[in-house]
C-alpha positions as CSV (number, residue, x, y, z in Angstrom):
1,M,-130.9,13.4,28.3
2,V,-132.2,14.6,31.7
3,K,-132.9,11.7,34.0
4,R,-136.1,12.2,36.0
5,L,-136.0,10.8,39.5
6,D,-139.1,8.6,38.9
7,Y,-138.4,8.2,35.2
8,G,-141.7,9.9,34.5
9,A,-143.5,6.7,35.6
10,F,-145.9,8.3,38.0
11,M,-149.0,10.5,37.4
12,E,-149.7,10.8,41.1
13,K,-147.9,9.5,44.2
14,F,-149.4,8.5,47.5
15,S,-149.2,5.6,50.0
16,L,-152.2,3.4,50.4
17,Q,-152.2,0.5,52.8
18,L,-155.0,-1.2,54.8
19,S,-154.7,-1.6,58.6
20,P,-151.9,-3.9,59.6
21,S,-152.9,-7.5,60.2
22,Q,-151.7,-9.7,63.0
23,H,-151.3,-12.5,60.4
24,Q,-148.7,-12.9,57.7
25,L,-150.3,-11.9,54.5
26,P,-149.2,-13.2,51.0
27,L,-148.0,-9.8,49.8
28,S,-146.8,-8.2,53.1
29,G,-143.9,-5.9,52.6
30,L,-144.3,-5.5,48.9
31,T,-145.1,-2.2,47.1
32,F,-146.9,-1.7,43.9
33,A,-148.2,1.0,41.5
34,V,-151.4,1.1,39.5
35,K,-152.0,2.2,35.9
36,D,-154.2,5.4,35.8
37,I,-157.0,3.4,34.3
38,F,-158.0,1.8,37.7
39,D,-160.4,3.4,40.1
40,I,-159.1,4.2,43.6
41,E,-161.5,5.8,46.0
42,G,-160.9,9.5,46.4
43,Y,-158.7,9.9,43.3
44,V,-159.7,10.9,39.7
45,T,-159.0,8.2,37.1
46,G,-157.2,10.2,34.5
47,F,-157.1,7.7,31.6
48,G,-154.0,9.4,30.2
49,N,-155.9,12.5,29.1
50,P,-156.1,15.9,30.9
51,D,-159.5,16.7,29.5
52,W,-160.8,13.4,30.8
53,A,-159.3,14.1,34.2
54,K,-160.8,17.6,34.4
55,T,-164.3,16.4,33.4
56,H,-164.6,13.4,35.8
57,S,-165.0,13.3,39.5
58,A,-163.0,11.3,42.0
59,A,-163.8,7.6,42.2
60,T,-166.2,6.6,44.9
61,S,-164.9,3.1,45.2
62,T,-161.7,1.1,44.5
63,A,-161.4,-1.5,41.8
64,P,-161.7,-5.0,43.2
65,A,-158.3,-6.0,41.6
66,V,-156.6,-3.2,43.6
67,M,-158.5,-4.1,46.7
68,D,-157.3,-7.7,46.4
69,L,-153.7,-6.6,46.5
70,L,-154.2,-4.2,49.4
71,T,-156.1,-6.9,51.3
72,A,-153.2,-9.3,50.7
73,G,-150.9,-6.8,52.5
74,A,-149.3,-4.9,49.6
75,T,-148.8,-1.1,49.7
76,C,-149.9,1.1,46.8
77,L,-147.5,4.0,46.1
78,G,-149.4,5.7,43.3
79,K,-150.9,5.8,39.8
80,T,-148.7,5.5,36.7
81,A,-148.6,7.1,33.3
82,M,-150.2,5.5,30.3
83,D,-150.8,6.1,26.6
84,E,-153.7,8.4,26.0
85,M,-157.0,6.4,26.6
86,A,-154.9,3.2,26.3
87,Y,-154.9,3.6,22.5
88,C,-151.3,3.0,21.6
89,M,-148.5,0.5,22.2
90,Y,-145.4,2.8,22.3
91,G,-145.9,4.4,25.7
92,V,-145.9,7.9,24.3
93,N,-148.1,10.6,25.8
94,K,-148.0,14.1,24.3
95,H,-149.8,15.6,27.3
96,Y,-147.7,14.2,30.2
97,G,-144.5,13.1,28.5
98,T,-143.1,9.7,27.8
99,P,-141.8,7.6,30.7
100,T,-138.1,6.8,30.4
101,N,-137.2,3.2,29.7
102,P,-134.7,2.3,32.4
103,C,-133.4,-0.6,30.3
104,A,-132.9,1.5,27.2
105,P,-133.2,5.3,27.9
106,D,-133.1,6.2,24.2
107,R,-136.0,3.9,23.3
108,V,-139.7,4.0,24.0
109,P,-140.9,2.0,27.0
110,G,-143.8,0.4,25.2
111,G,-147.5,0.8,26.1
112,S,-150.1,1.3,26.9
113,S,-149.1,0.3,30.5
114,S,-145.9,2.3,30.1
115,G,-145.6,3.8,33.6
116,S,-146.4,0.5,35.2
117,A,-143.6,-1.2,33.4
118,V,-141.1,1.6,34.0
119,A,-141.9,1.8,37.7
120,V,-141.0,-1.9,38.1
121,A,-138.0,-1.8,35.8
122,A,-136.6,1.2,37.7
123,K,-137.1,-0.6,41.0
124,L,-139.5,2.1,42.3
125,V,-142.0,-0.6,43.2
126,D,-141.9,-4.4,43.5
127,F,-144.7,-4.9,41.1
128,S,-147.5,-3.1,39.2
129,L,-150.9,-3.4,37.7
130,G,-151.7,-2.7,34.1
131,T,-154.3,-3.7,31.5
132,D,-153.8,-5.8,28.5
133,T,-156.2,-5.7,25.5
134,G,-153.8,-6.3,22.6
135,A,-150.5,-6.7,24.5
136,S,-150.5,-3.5,26.6
137,V,-148.8,-5.4,29.5
138,R,-146.7,-7.8,27.5
139,V,-145.2,-5.2,25.1
140,P,-143.9,-2.7,27.8
141,A,-142.7,-5.6,29.9
142,S,-140.6,-6.9,27.0
143,Y,-139.3,-3.4,26.1
144,C,-138.3,-2.7,29.7
145,G,-136.7,-6.1,30.4
146,I,-139.2,-7.3,33.1
147,L,-142.0,-9.9,33.3
148,G,-145.6,-9.3,32.3
149,F,-148.6,-11.5,32.5
150,R,-152.0,-11.4,30.7
151,P,-154.6,-13.7,32.2
152,S,-157.5,-15.2,30.3
153,L,-160.5,-12.9,29.6
154,G,-162.6,-12.6,32.7
155,A,-160.2,-14.3,35.0
156,V,-159.6,-11.1,37.0
157,S,-162.4,-8.6,37.6
158,T,-162.4,-5.5,35.4
159,V,-164.9,-3.7,37.5
160,G,-163.6,-0.2,38.3
161,V,-161.3,-0.3,35.2
162,L,-162.1,2.1,32.3
163,P,-162.8,0.1,29.2
164,M,-160.9,0.2,26.0
165,S,-162.4,-2.9,24.2
166,Q,-164.5,-4.9,26.7
167,S,-164.4,-8.1,24.7
168,Y,-160.6,-8.2,25.0
169,D,-159.8,-6.1,28.1
170,T,-157.9,-7.9,30.9
171,V,-156.1,-6.9,34.1
172,G,-152.5,-7.9,33.9
173,W,-149.5,-7.5,36.2
174,L,-145.8,-6.9,36.0
175,A,-142.8,-7.7,38.2
176,R,-139.0,-8.2,38.0
177,D,-139.0,-11.4,40.1
178,P,-140.9,-14.5,38.8
179,M,-141.7,-15.6,42.3
180,I,-143.4,-12.3,43.0
181,L,-145.2,-12.5,39.7
182,N,-146.5,-15.9,40.9
183,R,-147.6,-14.6,44.3
184,I,-149.5,-11.7,42.6
185,G,-151.3,-14.2,40.3
186,R,-152.4,-16.4,43.2
187,V,-153.9,-13.3,44.9
188,L,-155.6,-11.9,41.8
189,L,-156.8,-15.2,40.5
190,H,-157.9,-16.3,44.0
191,L,-155.9,-19.5,43.8
192,P,-155.4,-21.8,46.8
193,D,-151.8,-22.1,48.1
194,V,-151.2,-25.6,46.7
195,D,-148.5,-27.1,44.5
196,P,-149.0,-26.3,40.8
197,I,-150.5,-28.9,38.5
198,K,-147.9,-30.6,36.2
199,P,-148.8,-29.8,32.6
200,S,-149.3,-32.9,30.3
201,Q,-147.9,-31.0,27.3
202,I,-146.1,-27.7,26.5
203,I,-146.0,-26.8,22.8
204,I,-143.0,-24.9,21.4
205,A,-144.2,-22.8,18.4
206,E,-141.2,-23.2,16.1
207,D,-142.4,-20.9,13.4
208,C,-143.0,-18.1,15.9
209,F,-139.5,-18.4,17.4
210,R,-138.0,-18.3,13.9
211,L,-139.4,-14.8,13.4
212,S,-137.1,-13.5,16.2
213,T,-133.7,-12.1,15.4
214,I,-132.4,-13.5,18.7
215,P,-130.5,-16.7,18.3
216,S,-132.4,-19.9,19.3
217,D,-129.8,-20.8,21.9
218,R,-130.9,-17.7,23.8
219,T,-134.7,-18.4,23.4
220,V,-135.9,-21.8,22.5
221,Q,-133.1,-23.8,24.1
222,V,-133.3,-21.8,27.3
223,L,-137.1,-22.3,27.4
224,V,-136.9,-26.0,26.7
225,K,-134.2,-26.5,29.3
226,S,-136.3,-24.7,31.9
227,I,-139.4,-26.8,31.1
228,E,-137.4,-30.0,31.2
229,K,-136.0,-29.1,34.6
230,L,-139.4,-28.3,36.0
231,F,-141.6,-30.9,34.4
232,G,-139.4,-33.4,32.5
233,A,-138.6,-33.8,28.8
234,Q,-141.7,-35.9,28.1
235,C,-144.1,-32.9,28.1
236,V,-142.2,-30.8,25.5
237,K,-143.7,-30.9,22.0
238,H,-142.5,-28.9,19.0
239,A,-145.1,-27.7,16.5
240,I,-145.8,-25.3,13.7
241,L,-148.4,-23.0,15.2
242,G,-149.5,-21.7,11.8
243,D,-150.4,-25.2,10.7
244,L,-152.1,-25.9,14.0
245,V,-154.3,-22.7,13.8
246,K,-155.1,-23.4,10.1
247,D,-156.3,-26.9,11.0
248,K,-158.3,-26.0,14.1
249,V,-159.8,-22.7,12.9
250,P,-161.0,-23.3,9.3
251,S,-163.1,-20.1,9.3
252,L,-159.9,-18.2,9.0
253,Q,-159.6,-19.2,5.4
254,H,-161.6,-16.2,4.4
255,F,-159.1,-13.9,6.0
256,M,-156.2,-15.8,4.5
257,D,-157.6,-15.5,1.0
258,K,-158.3,-11.8,1.6
259,G,-154.9,-11.1,3.0
260,N,-152.7,-12.8,0.4
261,E,-152.0,-9.5,-1.3
262,D,-150.7,-7.8,1.9
263,Q,-148.9,-10.9,3.2
264,V,-145.7,-9.9,5.1
265,D,-142.7,-12.1,4.4
266,D,-142.0,-14.9,6.9
267,I,-145.3,-14.4,8.8
268,P,-147.3,-17.7,8.6
269,P,-150.6,-16.9,6.6
270,S,-152.8,-18.4,9.3
271,L,-151.3,-16.2,12.0
272,A,-151.5,-13.1,9.9
273,A,-155.2,-14.0,9.3
274,L,-155.8,-14.5,13.0
275,S,-154.3,-11.0,13.6
276,S,-156.5,-9.5,10.9
277,A,-159.6,-11.1,12.4
278,M,-158.8,-9.8,15.8
279,R,-158.3,-6.2,14.6
280,L,-161.6,-6.4,12.7
281,L,-163.4,-7.5,15.8
282,Q,-161.8,-4.7,17.9
283,R,-162.9,-2.1,15.4
284,N,-166.5,-3.3,15.5
285,I,-167.0,-4.1,19.2
């Protein structure tokens, strides 16, 4: 396998930085890359498709999410590869090639924010921007062994971001370092620089963790110990998420009845129904 210098992560490279500030900015000294779904003034937003790129003009303004990062002192080093029109979760693009997963070169990097995850995992940038509609930040982050975050819908502006499914589209970010991930979030979410609020309760979804082939001492126990160290043992609660969803969302019963024939082993019926309902909404919005 031929190893590309940039792992195929970038569609276009440049260096974009606002005028230096006399003050220390929250992201000073950090570099980032942007999924080729965000507008950057003077550059064509390619959307992972050559015909789209050929038939669209350069953007006349920069997406607010990108501007927030630049204003906070970070330097943008380019636009990254993605699945064609964001419509896949493998990270494969037949037009431009598939970025190489630095964590597992013989495996796909995950998508659709494939290049953004690869650029971070390969240490080409400190962090990156992606979009997450149905896990397009979280999947490549997990495949490439880094951290990915999807905020709540509408928490970060999607102006200047090509839509895939507007009722689900969010701007997400990826990093190797959890502290950097936190700093990016504070900038994008416009949070004040204050101590975090201590949660009253953190629920561990036991049935979801049981679906993993990774031993619990490497997942649940590590997570619980971290939570206890940060917030104390009193806020940890173990629950069956499938039962919780079933009780709180009775309207899913229709999807549960309909999906009994196609039920996958070990997947809680209520969670399978929730997934089915989400896919139905995506197809019709």
